[in-house]
ROLUMDREN-400150 format. One record per residue (C-alpha): x, y, z; residue in one letter; chain. Coordinates in steps of 0.05 Angstrom, whole numbers, plus 5000, padded with zeros to 4 digits. Layout:
BEGIN
<node east="X" north="Y" up="Z" resn="a" chain="A"/>
...
END
This chain:
BEGIN
<node east="8161" north="1248" up="4441" resn="m" chain="A"/>
<node east="8229" north="1256" up="4475" resn="g" chain="A"/>
<node east="8204" north="1221" up="4538" resn="l" chain="A"/>
<node east="8176" north="1163" up="4497" resn="s" chain="A"/>
<node east="8243" north="1154" up="4461" resn="s" chain="A"/>
<node east="8280" north="1156" up="4527" resn="a" chain="A"/>
<node east="8236" north="1101" up="4554" resn="r" chain="A"/>
<node east="8248" north="1058" up="4492" resn="r" chain="A"/>
<node east="8324" north="1066" up="4493" resn="l" chain="A"/>
<node east="8338" north="1020" up="4553" resn="p" chain="A"/>
<node east="8301" north="0965" up="4515" resn="r" chain="A"/>
<node east="8343" north="0969" up="4453" resn="v" chain="A"/>
<node east="8411" north="0987" up="4482" resn="w" chain="A"/>
<node east="8438" north="0915" up="4477" resn="p" chain="A"/>
<node east="8420" north="0916" up="4403" resn="f" chain="A"/>
<node east="8453" north="0983" up="4393" resn="l" chain="A"/>
<node east="8515" north="0960" up="4432" resn="a" chain="A"/>
<node east="8518" north="0898" up="4388" resn="w" chain="A"/>
<node east="8516" north="0940" up="4324" resn="l" chain="A"/>
<node east="8571" north="0986" up="4351" resn="a" chain="A"/>
<node east="8616" north="0927" up="4368" resn="v" chain="A"/>
<node east="8603" north="0892" up="4302" resn="f" chain="A"/>
<node east="8615" north="0952" up="4257" resn="y" chain="A"/>
<node east="8677" north="0972" up="4296" resn="a" chain="A"/>
<node east="8705" north="0901" up="4288" resn="g" chain="A"/>
<node east="8686" north="0897" up="4214" resn="w" chain="A"/>
<node east="8718" north="0964" up="4198" resn="l" chain="A"/>
<node east="8781" north="0945" up="4235" resn="t" chain="A"/>
<node east="8785" north="0878" up="4199" resn="l" chain="A"/>
<node east="8774" north="0908" up="4130" resn="v" chain="A"/>
<node east="8820" north="0967" up="4140" resn="t" chain="A"/>
<node east="8879" north="0934" up="4175" resn="w" chain="A"/>
<node east="8872" north="0871" up="4132" resn="g" chain="A"/>
<node east="8871" north="0911" up="4067" resn="g" chain="A"/>
<node east="8805" north="0880" up="4045" resn="y" chain="A"/>
<node east="8770" north="0941" up="4016" resn="w" chain="A"/>
<node east="8783" north="0917" up="3945" resn="s" chain="A"/>
<node east="8753" north="0849" up="3963" resn="t" chain="A"/>
<node east="8691" north="0882" up="3992" resn="v" chain="A"/>
<node east="8681" north="0925" up="3930" resn="m" chain="A"/>
<node east="8693" north="0866" up="3883" resn="a" chain="A"/>
<node east="8638" north="0825" up="3916" resn="h" chain="A"/>
<node east="8583" north="0879" up="3915" resn="w" chain="A"/>
<node east="8533" north="0832" up="3878" resn="p" chain="A"/>
<node east="8528" north="0786" up="3939" resn="i" chain="A"/>
<node east="8519" north="0846" up="3985" resn="a" chain="A"/>
<node east="8462" north="0869" up="3941" resn="l" chain="A"/>
<node east="8432" north="0800" up="3941" resn="t" chain="A"/>
<node east="8435" north="0795" up="4016" resn="m" chain="A"/>
<node east="8399" north="0861" up="4025" resn="s" chain="A"/>
<node east="8339" north="0821" up="4003" resn="v" chain="A"/>
<node east="8361" north="0757" up="4037" resn="g" chain="A"/>
<node east="8370" north="0791" up="4104" resn="s" chain="A"/>
<node east="8300" north="0822" up="4101" resn="y" chain="A"/>
<node east="8272" north="0752" up="4087" resn="v" chain="A"/>
<node east="8312" north="0725" up="4146" resn="a" chain="A"/>
<node east="8283" north="0775" up="4195" resn="g" chain="A"/>
<node east="8212" north="0776" up="4170" resn="s" chain="A"/>
<node east="8198" north="0702" up="4154" resn="t" chain="A"/>
<node east="8217" north="0634" up="4185" resn="p" chain="A"/>
<node east="8272" north="0628" up="4132" resn="m" chain="A"/>
<node east="8346" north="0642" up="4140" resn="g" chain="A"/>
<node east="8383" north="0689" up="4095" resn="g" chain="A"/>
<node east="8416" north="0627" up="4066" resn="g" chain="A"/>
<node east="8350" north="0612" up="4033" resn="t" chain="A"/>
<node east="8365" north="0668" up="3985" resn="v" chain="A"/>
<node east="8441" north="0663" up="3985" resn="a" chain="A"/>
<node east="8443" north="0588" up="3971" resn="f" chain="A"/>
<node east="8405" north="0587" up="3905" resn="p" chain="A"/>
<node east="8439" north="0651" up="3881" resn="v" chain="A"/>
<node east="8509" north="0625" up="3894" resn="l" chain="A"/>
<node east="8496" north="0553" up="3874" resn="v" chain="A"/>
<node east="8446" north="0559" up="3817" resn="l" chain="A"/>
<node east="8459" north="0628" up="3789" resn="l" chain="A"/>
<node east="8535" north="0631" up="3798" resn="f" chain="A"/>
<node east="8543" north="0555" up="3791" resn="d" chain="A"/>
<node east="8585" north="0548" up="3854" resn="l" chain="A"/>
<node east="8588" north="0484" up="3897" resn="p" chain="A"/>
<node east="8533" north="0469" up="3946" resn="g" chain="A"/>
<node east="8584" north="0466" up="4003" resn="s" chain="A"/>
<node east="8602" north="0538" up="3989" resn="l" chain="A"/>
<node east="8529" north="0559" up="3991" resn="g" chain="A"/>
<node east="8520" north="0522" up="4056" resn="r" chain="A"/>
<node east="8581" north="0552" up="4090" resn="n" chain="A"/>
<node east="8566" north="0622" up="4066" resn="f" chain="A"/>
<node east="8493" north="0615" up="4089" resn="g" chain="A"/>
<node east="8516" north="0595" up="4159" resn="l" chain="A"/>
<node east="8569" north="0649" up="4162" resn="a" chain="A"/>
<node east="8524" north="0706" up="4140" resn="i" chain="A"/>
<node east="8466" north="0683" up="4183" resn="q" chain="A"/>
<node east="8512" north="0682" up="4243" resn="s" chain="A"/>
<node east="8513" north="0758" up="4234" resn="i" chain="A"/>
<node east="8445" north="0775" up="4205" resn="g" chain="A"/>
<node east="8401" north="0728" up="4244" resn="m" chain="A"/>
<node east="8441" north="0740" up="4308" resn="t" chain="A"/>
<node east="8429" north="0814" up="4298" resn="s" chain="A"/>
<node east="8355" north="0801" up="4289" resn="a" chain="A"/>
<node east="8354" north="0755" up="4349" resn="a" chain="A"/>
<node east="8387" north="0808" up="4393" resn="i" chain="A"/>
<node east="8336" north="0859" up="4370" resn="y" chain="A"/>
<node east="8279" north="0810" up="4385" resn="i" chain="A"/>
<node east="8304" north="0795" up="4455" resn="l" chain="A"/>
<node east="8320" north="0868" up="4469" resn="s" chain="A"/>
<node east="8249" north="0890" up="4452" resn="t" chain="A"/>
<node east="8217" north="0832" up="4489" resn="h" chain="A"/>
<node east="8180" north="0803" up="4430" resn="r" chain="A"/>
<node east="8140" north="0741" up="4448" resn="p" chain="A"/>
<node east="8181" north="0678" up="4441" resn="v" chain="A"/>
<node east="8159" north="0606" up="4455" resn="d" chain="A"/>
<node east="8213" north="0586" up="4505" resn="w" chain="A"/>
<node east="8181" north="0520" up="4523" resn="r" chain="A"/>
<node east="8198" north="0493" up="4454" resn="l" chain="A"/>
<node east="8259" north="0537" up="4441" resn="l" chain="A"/>
<node east="8299" north="0517" up="4502" resn="r" chain="A"/>
<node east="8302" north="0442" up="4487" resn="p" chain="A"/>
<node east="8311" north="0458" up="4413" resn="a" chain="A"/>
<node east="8374" north="0498" up="4430" resn="l" chain="A"/>
<node east="8400" north="0439" up="4470" resn="l" chain="A"/>
<node east="8387" north="0392" up="4411" resn="g" chain="A"/>
<node east="8420" north="0440" up="4362" resn="a" chain="A"/>
<node east="8484" north="0446" up="4401" resn="i" chain="A"/>
<node east="8491" north="0370" up="4393" resn="v" chain="A"/>
<node east="8459" north="0358" up="4325" resn="g" chain="A"/>
<node east="8494" north="0414" up="4287" resn="t" chain="A"/>
<node east="8566" north="0393" up="4303" resn="p" chain="A"/>
<node east="8549" north="0320" up="4290" resn="i" chain="A"/>
<node east="8521" north="0338" up="4222" resn="g" chain="A"/>
<node east="8582" north="0382" up="4207" resn="a" chain="A"/>
<node east="8632" north="0328" up="4225" resn="a" chain="A"/>
<node east="8600" north="0263" up="4202" resn="w" chain="A"/>
<node east="8544" north="0280" up="4153" resn="v" chain="A"/>
<node east="8552" north="0343" up="4111" resn="a" chain="A"/>
<node east="8622" north="0331" up="4083" resn="p" chain="A"/>
<node east="8601" north="0264" up="4055" resn="f" chain="A"/>
<node east="8536" north="0285" up="4022" resn="v" chain="A"/>
<node east="8545" north="0291" up="3946" resn="p" chain="A"/>
<node east="8539" north="0361" up="3919" resn="d" chain="A"/>
<node east="8475" north="0345" up="3879" resn="l" chain="A"/>
<node east="8442" north="0317" up="3941" resn="w" chain="A"/>
<node east="8458" north="0381" up="3979" resn="v" chain="A"/>
<node east="8423" north="0421" up="3925" resn="k" chain="A"/>
<node east="8363" north="0374" up="3923" resn="l" chain="A"/>
<node east="8356" north="0369" up="3999" resn="i" chain="A"/>
<node east="8355" north="0445" up="4001" resn="f" chain="A"/>
<node east="8304" north="0447" up="3945" resn="g" chain="A"/>
<node east="8259" north="0395" up="3976" resn="v" chain="A"/>
<node east="8258" north="0428" up="4044" resn="i" chain="A"/>
<node east="8238" north="0496" up="4018" resn="w" chain="A"/>
<node east="8191" north="0473" up="3963" resn="a" chain="A"/>
<node east="8153" north="0436" up="4017" resn="s" chain="A"/>
<node east="8152" north="0500" up="4058" resn="f" chain="A"/>
<node east="8125" north="0538" up="3999" resn="g" chain="A"/>
<node east="8069" north="0489" up="3985" resn="i" chain="A"/>
<node east="8050" north="0487" up="4058" resn="l" chain="A"/>
<node east="8039" north="0563" up="4059" resn="h" chain="A"/>
<node east="8002" north="0567" up="3993" resn="l" chain="A"/>
<node east="7953" north="0514" up="4018" resn="v" chain="A"/>
<node east="7945" north="0538" up="4090" resn="k" chain="A"/>
<node east="7961" north="0612" up="4085" resn="i" chain="A"/>
<node east="7894" north="0637" up="4111" resn="r" chain="A"/>
<node east="7894" north="0592" up="4171" resn="e" chain="A"/>
<node east="7967" north="0605" up="4188" resn="l" chain="A"/>
<node east="7959" north="0680" up="4186" resn="t" chain="A"/>
<node east="7893" north="0678" up="4225" resn="s" chain="A"/>
<node east="7923" north="0643" up="4287" resn="n" chain="A"/>
<node east="7925" north="0692" up="4345" resn="q" chain="A"/>
<node east="7953" north="0688" up="4415" resn="g" chain="A"/>
<node east="8002" north="0639" up="4445" resn="v" chain="A"/>
<node east="7988" north="0565" up="4447" resn="a" chain="A"/>
<node east="7976" north="0538" up="4517" resn="q" chain="A"/>
<node east="8020" north="0477" up="4510" resn="h" chain="A"/>
<node east="8048" north="0450" up="4574" resn="a" chain="A"/>
<node east="8055" north="0376" up="4562" resn="s" chain="A"/>
<node east="8109" north="0324" up="4575" resn="p" chain="A"/>
<node east="8119" north="0322" up="4500" resn="y" chain="A"/>
<node east="8147" north="0392" up="4495" resn="d" chain="A"/>
<node east="8217" north="0371" up="4517" resn="l" chain="A"/>
<node east="8226" north="0312" up="4470" resn="p" chain="A"/>
<node east="8194" north="0350" up="4412" resn="i" chain="A"/>
<node east="8241" north="0408" up="4422" resn="g" chain="A"/>
<node east="8303" north="0363" up="4427" resn="i" chain="A"/>
<node east="8284" north="0325" up="4364" resn="v" chain="A"/>
<node east="8275" north="0392" up="4327" resn="i" chain="A"/>
<node east="8344" north="0413" up="4350" resn="g" chain="A"/>
<node east="8378" north="0347" up="4333" resn="l" chain="A"/>
<node east="8346" north="0334" up="4265" resn="v" chain="A"/>
<node east="8343" north="0408" up="4246" resn="g" chain="A"/>
<node east="8415" north="0417" up="4267" resn="g" chain="A"/>
<node east="8437" north="0361" up="4221" resn="i" chain="A"/>
<node east="8394" north="0388" up="4164" resn="a" chain="A"/>
<node east="8424" north="0458" up="4173" resn="s" chain="A"/>
<node east="8494" north="0430" up="4173" resn="s" chain="A"/>
<node east="8480" north="0402" up="4103" resn="i" chain="A"/>
<node east="8444" north="0461" up="4071" resn="t" chain="A"/>
<node east="8455" north="0519" up="4118" resn="g" chain="A"/>
<node east="8381" north="0524" up="4135" resn="v" chain="A"/>
<node east="8324" north="0480" up="4158" resn="g" chain="A"/>
<node east="8321" north="0481" up="4233" resn="i" chain="A"/>
<node east="8282" north="0547" up="4231" resn="d" chain="A"/>
<node east="8229" north="0517" up="4186" resn="m" chain="A"/>
<node east="8222" north="0457" up="4232" resn="m" chain="A"/>
<node east="8207" north="0495" up="4296" resn="i" chain="A"/>
<node east="8163" north="0544" up="4257" resn="y" chain="A"/>
<node east="8122" north="0488" up="4226" resn="a" chain="A"/>
<node east="8114" north="0455" up="4294" resn="t" chain="A"/>
<node east="8091" north="0519" up="4327" resn="l" chain="A"/>
<node east="8040" north="0540" up="4274" resn="v" chain="A"/>
<node east="8014" north="0471" up="4256" resn="l" chain="A"/>
<node east="8018" north="0431" up="4320" resn="l" chain="A"/>
<node east="8010" north="0486" up="4371" resn="y" chain="A"/>
<node east="7972" north="0537" up="4329" resn="r" chain="A"/>
<node east="8017" north="0593" up="4351" resn="s" chain="A"/>
<node east="8010" north="0664" up="4325" resn="d" chain="A"/>
<node east="8062" north="0681" up="4272" resn="l" chain="A"/>
<node east="8084" north="0739" up="4318" resn="k" chain="A"/>
<node east="8110" north="0685" up="4364" resn="t" chain="A"/>
<node east="8130" north="0631" up="4315" resn="a" chain="A"/>
<node east="8174" north="0675" up="4270" resn="i" chain="A"/>
<node east="8216" north="0707" up="4326" resn="p" chain="A"/>
<node east="8225" north="0638" up="4357" resn="t" chain="A"/>
<node east="8250" north="0609" up="4291" resn="s" chain="A"/>
<node east="8297" north="0668" up="4280" resn="v" chain="A"/>
<node east="8331" north="0658" up="4348" resn="i" chain="A"/>
<node east="8340" north="0583" up="4337" resn="l" chain="A"/>
<node east="8368" north="0593" up="4267" resn="m" chain="A"/>
<node east="8416" north="0646" up="4293" resn="a" chain="A"/>
<node east="8442" north="0598" up="4346" resn="f" chain="A"/>
<node east="8448" north="0540" up="4298" resn="a" chain="A"/>
<node east="8485" north="0584" up="4248" resn="s" chain="A"/>
<node east="8537" north="0606" up="4300" resn="v" chain="A"/>
<node east="8547" north="0534" up="4322" resn="v" chain="A"/>
<node east="8549" north="0510" up="4250" resn="g" chain="A"/>
<node east="8600" north="0558" up="4222" resn="i" chain="A"/>
<node east="8641" north="0553" up="4286" resn="g" chain="A"/>
<node east="8642" north="0477" up="4279" resn="s" chain="A"/>
<node east="8661" north="0482" up="4205" resn="n" chain="A"/>
<node east="8718" north="0530" up="4219" resn="v" chain="A"/>
<node east="8745" north="0487" up="4275" resn="l" chain="A"/>
<node east="8741" north="0424" up="4233" resn="l" chain="A"/>
<node east="8776" north="0459" up="4175" resn="s" chain="A"/>
<node east="8834" north="0473" up="4221" resn="r" chain="A"/>
<node east="8837" north="0402" up="4247" resn="i" chain="A"/>
<node east="8829" north="0365" up="4180" resn="a" chain="A"/>
<node east="8832" north="0415" up="4122" resn="p" chain="A"/>
<node east="8834" north="0359" up="4070" resn="e" chain="A"/>
<node east="8764" north="0337" up="4090" resn="t" chain="A"/>
<node east="8731" north="0400" up="4118" resn="y" chain="A"/>
<node east="8764" north="0456" up="4076" resn="a" chain="A"/>
<node east="8724" north="0520" up="4070" resn="i" chain="A"/>
<node east="8727" north="0556" up="4003" resn="d" chain="A"/>
<node east="8762" north="0624" up="4010" resn="p" chain="A"/>
<node east="8704" north="0655" up="3972" resn="q" chain="A"/>
<node east="8661" north="0644" up="4034" resn="v" chain="A"/>
<node east="8703" north="0695" up="4072" resn="f" chain="A"/>
<node east="8706" north="0743" up="4014" resn="a" chain="A"/>
<node east="8630" north="0742" up="4005" resn="n" chain="A"/>
<node east="8620" north="0747" up="4080" resn="w" chain="A"/>
<node east="8663" north="0810" up="4084" resn="l" chain="A"/>
<node east="8619" north="0844" up="4031" resn="a" chain="A"/>
<node east="8551" north="0822" up="4057" resn="a" chain="A"/>
<node east="8560" north="0824" up="4133" resn="a" chain="A"/>
<node east="8550" north="0899" up="4142" resn="p" chain="A"/>
<node east="8487" north="0895" up="4101" resn="v" chain="A"/>
<node east="8454" north="0837" up="4138" resn="v" chain="A"/>
<node east="8471" north="0865" up="4207" resn="a" chain="A"/>
<node east="8417" north="0917" up="4194" resn="l" chain="A"/>
<node east="8375" north="0882" up="4141" resn="g" chain="A"/>
<node east="8351" north="0824" up="4185" resn="a" chain="A"/>
<node east="8330" north="0868" up="4244" resn="p" chain="A"/>
<node east="8295" north="0913" up="4194" resn="f" chain="A"/>
<node east="8255" north="0853" up="4171" resn="g" chain="A"/>
<node east="8238" north="0837" up="4243" resn="a" chain="A"/>
<node east="8211" north="0908" up="4252" resn="i" chain="A"/>
<node east="8172" north="0910" up="4187" resn="v" chain="A"/>
<node east="8138" north="0843" up="4198" resn="v" chain="A"/>
<node east="8102" north="0873" up="4258" resn="n" chain="A"/>
<node east="8078" north="0933" up="4219" resn="l" chain="A"/>
<node east="8049" north="0902" up="4155" resn="i" chain="A"/>
<node east="8010" north="0841" up="4136" resn="s" chain="A"/>
<node east="8052" north="0778" up="4131" resn="r" chain="A"/>
<node east="8009" north="0747" up="4077" resn="t" chain="A"/>
<node east="8039" north="0782" up="4015" resn="p" chain="A"/>
<node east="8111" north="0768" up="4039" resn="t" chain="A"/>
<node east="8096" north="0695" up="4054" resn="l" chain="A"/>
<node east="8061" north="0684" up="3987" resn="i" chain="A"/>
<node east="8119" north="0715" up="3947" resn="v" chain="A"/>
<node east="8171" north="0676" up="3987" resn="v" chain="A"/>
<node east="8132" north="0612" up="3980" resn="s" chain="A"/>
<node east="8128" north="0619" up="3904" resn="l" chain="A"/>
<node east="8203" north="0632" up="3903" resn="l" chain="A"/>
<node east="8215" north="0569" up="3944" resn="c" chain="A"/>
<node east="8176" north="0527" up="3894" resn="i" chain="A"/>
<node east="8210" north="0563" up="3836" resn="g" chain="A"/>
<node east="8280" north="0548" up="3862" resn="q" chain="A"/>
<node east="8262" north="0474" up="3868" resn="f" chain="A"/>
<node east="8239" north="0472" up="3795" resn="v" chain="A"/>
<node east="8301" north="0512" up="3775" resn="w" chain="A"/>
<node east="8346" north="0462" up="3811" resn="t" chain="A"/>
<node east="8314" north="0403" up="3775" resn="l" chain="A"/>
<node east="8323" north="0438" up="3707" resn="i" chain="A"/>
<node east="8392" north="0466" up="3721" resn="h" chain="A"/>
<node east="8420" north="0400" up="3746" resn="e" chain="A"/>
<node east="8382" north="0360" up="3692" resn="q" chain="A"/>
<node east="8353" north="0315" up="3745" resn="v" chain="A"/>
<node east="8316" north="0255" up="3717" resn="s" chain="A"/>
<node east="8299" north="0182" up="3730" resn="g" chain="A"/>
<node east="8303" north="0155" up="3801" resn="i" chain="A"/>
<node east="8335" north="0218" up="3827" resn="t" chain="A"/>
<node east="8276" north="0260" up="3802" resn="l" chain="A"/>
<node east="8227" north="0210" up="3831" resn="a" chain="A"/>
<node east="8263" north="0213" up="3898" resn="g" chain="A"/>
<node east="8262" north="0290" up="3899" resn="a" chain="A"/>
<node east="8188" north="0292" up="3884" resn="l" chain="A"/>
<node east="8175" north="0238" up="3936" resn="a" chain="A"/>
<node east="8214" north="0279" up="3986" resn="g" chain="A"/>
<node east="8168" north="0339" up="3975" resn="v" chain="A"/>
<node east="8106" north="0294" up="3982" resn="l" chain="A"/>
<node east="8134" north="0263" up="4046" resn="l" chain="A"/>
<node east="8150" north="0331" up="4077" resn="c" chain="A"/>
<node east="8080" north="0356" up="4062" resn="n" chain="A"/>
<node east="8049" north="0292" up="4088" resn="a" chain="A"/>
<node east="8086" north="0305" up="4154" resn="m" chain="A"/>
<node east="8062" north="0377" up="4154" resn="f" chain="A"/>
<node east="7990" north="0356" up="4145" resn="h" chain="A"/>
<node east="7996" north="0303" up="4199" resn="a" chain="A"/>
<node east="8021" north="0357" up="4246" resn="m" chain="A"/>
<node east="7964" north="0402" up="4225" resn="y" chain="A"/>
<node east="7910" north="0351" up="4241" resn="y" chain="A"/>
<node east="7944" north="0332" up="4306" resn="l" chain="A"/>
<node east="7943" north="0404" up="4327" resn="g" chain="A"/>
<node east="7872" north="0418" up="4305" resn="k" chain="A"/>
<node east="7832" north="0450" up="4361" resn="g" chain="A"/>
<node east="7893" north="0470" up="4402" resn="e" chain="A"/>
<node east="7868" north="0524" up="4451" resn="p" chain="A"/>
<node east="7898" north="0593" up="4444" resn="l" chain="A"/>
<node east="7905" north="0651" up="4493" resn="i" chain="A"/>
<node east="7853" north="0702" up="4470" resn="p" chain="A"/>
<node east="7883" north="0765" up="4442" resn="m" chain="A"/>
<node east="7849" north="0807" up="4496" resn="d" chain="A"/>
<node east="7890" north="0772" up="4548" resn="k" chain="A"/>
<node east="7943" north="0819" up="4576" resn="p" chain="A"/>
<node east="8005" north="0817" up="4532" resn="a" chain="A"/>
<node east="8052" north="0809" up="4591" resn="e" chain="A"/>
<node east="8013" north="0748" up="4615" resn="l" chain="A"/>
<node east="8016" north="0717" up="4546" resn="a" chain="A"/>
<node east="8091" north="0730" up="4545" resn="h" chain="A"/>
<node east="8099" north="0697" up="4613" resn="e" chain="A"/>
<node east="8062" north="0636" up="4589" resn="d" chain="A"/>
<node east="8105" north="0633" up="4527" resn="a" chain="A"/>
<node east="8168" north="0634" up="4569" resn="e" chain="A"/>
<node east="8141" north="0581" up="4616" resn="g" chain="A"/>
END
């Protein structure tokens, strides 16, 4: 048992080093800054993110998927605050999960992830500077609702097929590069508006178009969302220093971040561990129902009606039409059999 643990330690030491650095920095900031009262006063968001971080690590959904509706719909705070907090907290939680995934050499689809990272580093700052600040608050809430209601419907309709995919898709086509870049650009802009979205885009592409195993698709989406979150919150902080009248960040973002950060640093990696030990089906079904529920809640809470209601419903239909188009395009995509050596499958995934 001791020998086995010793062999595993070199694999996880970057993750353990990350945790040591983060907690040392957090404790120093809270203690020297005199923020203990702030941390204690914001315990409800820390409790909320204990669930949100698990969702972030175990599903293709960022922790902001839980934080946004809680802050915006339950606490009736602005959509911009929910977005900025989502990006800020994911920059810790999903980064922590991503480091764990990379440290333990979980399979990741690098052929699609690499160009998506390039697209995100361009699309996310563009969205932060020229799109997100000018989107009305109601639209932010509805865009968030539409994205994740569509995700929920997709999984309820295709859950058996999505969870039955096994292996790593053998996709080596000239379309991988442009598809990845488009995911990064469009997903980066979407994430700059709502705090999430780019993770769902690469996940949907992998499971629908390439028929990837969820064991590959989910870690890939986690890494991309972690990267987009760091770029997104970094862009927002920089812009708030340059032009605070346009890009101001609500002080409550920092206060909530202080309280929730130490929770998500462990919660998201925990989700990444658990998802490989239990069936994904129950978690995905529950999360999908919550996604649809938050959309209905948004419509009722914001008293959406008329053309705006029709537009929101049309958005859900359009997203699902795109999902089904991808599904039929990817039908029959060959997979690496599960009895193929794991290291070979991993090499193919990395290209």
